[in-house]
C-alpha positions in Angstrom: 37.7 117.3 46.0 40.5 119.5 47.5 42.5 121.3 44.7 45.8 120.2 46.4 45.1 116.5 45.6 45.4 114.3 42.5 43.5 111.2 41.7 45.3 107.9 40.9 43.9 105.5 38.2 42.1 103.5 40.9 40.3 106.5 42.2 42.4 107.0 45.4 43.3 110.6 46.2 47.0 111.4 46.7 48.3 114.6 48.3 50.0 116.9 45.9 53.2 116.9 48.1 53.6 113.2 47.6 53.0 113.6 43.9 55.7 116.2 43.7 58.1 114.1 45.7 57.6 111.1 43.3 58.0 113.4 40.4 61.3 114.7 41.8 62.5 111.2 42.4 61.6 110.2 38.8 63.6 113.2 37.5 66.7 112.2 39.5 66.5 108.6 38.3 66.3 109.8 34.7 69.8 111.4 35.1 72.8 109.5 33.8 74.6 107.9 36.7 77.7 110.0 36.2 75.6 113.2 36.5 73.7 111.9 39.5 76.9 111.1 41.3 78.3 114.6 40.4 75.1 116.1 42.0 75.6 114.3 45.2 79.3 115.3 45.7 78.4 118.4 47.8 75.2 117.1 49.4 75.3 117.2 53.3 74.9 114.1 55.4 71.3 114.8 56.5 70.2 115.2 52.9 72.1 112.1 51.8 70.4 110.0 54.5 67.0 111.4 53.5 67.7 110.6 49.8 68.9 107.1 50.7 65.5 106.4 52.4 63.3 107.5 49.6 63.1 104.3 47.6 65.2 101.2 46.6 66.4 102.8 43.3 67.9 105.8 45.0 69.3 103.6 47.8 70.9 101.4 45.2 72.6 104.3 43.5 73.9 105.8 46.7 75.3 102.4 47.7 77.4 102.6 44.5 78.5 106.2 45.2 81.2 105.9 47.8 82.5 109.4 46.9 79.6 111.3 48.4 79.9 109.5 51.7 83.7 109.9 51.6 83.2 113.7 51.2 80.9 113.8 54.2 83.6 112.1 56.3 86.3 114.3 55.1 84.3 117.4 55.8 83.8 116.3 59.4 87.2 114.7 60.2 89.9 116.1 57.9 91.4 118.1 60.8 91.3 115.1 63.1 92.7 112.3 60.9 95.1 112.0 58.0 93.8 110.8 54.6 95.7 107.5 55.1 94.0 106.8 58.4 90.6 107.7 57.0 91.1 105.4 54.1 92.0 102.5 56.4 89.2 103.4 58.8 86.7 103.1 56.0 87.9 99.6 55.2 87.7 98.6 58.9 84.1 100.1 59.2 82.9 98.3 56.1 82.8 101.3 53.7 82.6 105.1 53.6 78.9 105.1 54.3 79.3 103.2 57.6 82.2 105.3 58.6 80.2 108.4 57.9 77.4 107.2 60.2 80.0 106.3 62.9 81.4 109.9 62.6 77.9 111.4 63.0 77.1 109.3 66.0 80.4 110.2 67.6 79.8 113.9 66.9 76.4 113.7 68.7 78.0 112.1 71.7 80.8 114.6 72.0 80.2 118.2 70.7 83.3 119.8 72.2 85.5 118.8 69.2 85.6 116.4 66.3 85.9 112.9 68.0 87.5 109.9 66.4 85.3 106.9 65.8 86.2 103.4 66.8 87.3 102.5 63.3 89.5 105.6 63.1 91.2 104.6 66.4 91.8 101.1 65.1 93.3 102.6 62.0 95.6 104.9 63.9 96.8 102.1 66.1 97.6 100.0 63.0 99.4 103.0 61.6 101.7 103.2 64.6 102.1 99.6 65.4 102.2 98.1 61.9 103.4 100.9 59.5 103.7 98.4 56.6 100.2 97.1 57.1 99.7 93.4 57.6 102.5 92.4 55.3 104.9 89.8 56.5 107.9 91.2 58.3 111.2 90.8 56.4 114.8 90.5 57.6 115.2 94.3 57.3 112.3 94.8 59.8 112.9 97.9 61.9 112.3 97.7 65.6 110.0 100.4 67.0 110.8 102.7 69.9 107.7 104.7 70.9 107.1 107.5 73.4 103.5 107.9 74.4 103.2 111.6 75.4 100.0 112.1 77.3 98.4 115.5 78.2 97.2 115.2 81.8 96.3 118.9 82.2 93.0 120.2 83.6 91.6 120.9 80.2 91.3 117.2 79.6 87.9 116.0 81.0 87.7 112.8 83.2 85.9 111.0 80.4 88.5 112.0 77.8 91.4 110.9 80.1 89.7 107.5 80.4 89.6 107.3 76.6 93.3 108.2 76.4 94.2 105.4 78.8 92.1 103.0 76.8 93.6 104.1 73.5 97.2 103.7 74.9 96.3 100.2 76.2 95.0 99.1 72.8 98.1 100.5 71.2 100.3 98.5 73.6 98.5 95.3 72.7 99.0 96.1 69.0 102.8 96.5 69.2 105.4 93.9 68.4 106.8 92.3 71.5 110.3 93.6 70.6 109.2 97.2 70.7 110.5 99.7 73.2 108.0 101.8 75.0 108.1 104.9 77.2 105.1 106.6 78.8 105.3 110.3 79.7 102.5 112.4 81.2 102.8 116.2 81.1 101.1 119.3 82.3 103.3 122.3 83.0 105.8 119.7 84.1 107.0 116.4 82.6 106.8 113.1 84.4 108.1 109.7 83.1 105.5 107.2 84.1 107.2 104.2 82.3 110.9 104.5 81.5 112.0 103.5 78.0 112.4 99.7 78.0 111.4 96.6 76.1 107.6 96.1 76.1 106.3 94.3 79.2 102.7 94.0 78.2 101.2 92.9 81.5 103.1 95.4 83.6 102.8 98.3 81.1 99.1 97.7 80.6 98.4 97.7 84.3 100.3 101.0 84.7 98.5 102.7 81.8 95.0 101.7 82.9 95.7 102.8 86.5 97.3 106.1 85.6 96.1 109.1 87.6 95.6 112.4 85.8 98.1 115.1 86.8 95.8 118.1 86.2 97.4 121.6 86.0 98.3 123.8 82.9 99.9 122.7 79.7 103.4 123.0 78.2 103.4 121.0 74.9 106.8 122.3 73.6 108.6 121.3 76.7 107.0 117.8 76.6 108.0 117.3 73.0 111.6 118.4 73.7 111.8 115.9 76.6 110.4 113.1 74.5 113.0 113.8 71.7 115.7 113.6 74.3 114.4 110.3 75.6 114.6 108.8 72.1 118.1 110.2 71.5 119.5 108.9 74.8 117.9 105.5 74.9 117.4 104.2 71.4 119.7 102.7 68.8 120.5 104.6 65.6 118.6 102.0 63.6 114.9 101.4 63.8 111.7 103.5 63.9 111.4 106.2 66.4 107.9 107.5 67.2 106.6 110.2 69.5 102.8 109.9 69.8 101.4 113.1 71.3 97.9 112.8 72.7 96.5 116.2 73.7 93.5 118.5 73.2 95.9 121.2 72.0 94.7 123.8 74.5 97.6 125.8 75.9 97.2 128.7 78.3 100.3 130.7 77.6 100.1 132.8 80.8 100.3 129.6 82.9 103.2 128.1 81.0 
């Protein structure tokens, strides 16, 4: 018999590699849970998925260990989302493991930068439209005035601009009907697409979904300054004032 095989009690030959794998699994399962979880803190996604598929015991342990999946998400998305949005996104997705898988699938579809997953987008919309979560509104509820500041420059791909329009439309549907909304598109210039006014969902949604991309270069500081002036001139002193900048952040200084 080949020297790289072992014989089970029933006489069946087992490759040494399988024997070593089973031995490694046994060693991991012998560890106290606290130590096992500590070992998985810095394990990458691919290794976590492989470990999760080994057997039911390891799968069960990793199901308990939300921290390892959370670390994977944060490593991929910490520059794209705040901790509060990630926490809420994990709840929407059904746990850190599912959010981690969402993030990996989104990364494979878009390799230009770290993309937001569907759960992250929903969490971001909740953050803007319902800052106090789903709690009942009180008499001291603050009305929201929001400026949607959209980058329509040439560095935004056609596909990404479609996603921007879709995100803005979802946000409009999540806002309170007493909210005030303004839509601004910018490149090297600034154009008011929807003037600041009380939300008219049907009309505003139609405008957003039909918005044509301006193209051109990018001047983010000028756009932010203009958005601030819109809030100052059109909104009451009381209430929440929000500027939501949607951009890829690419600025060609020699064009501005």
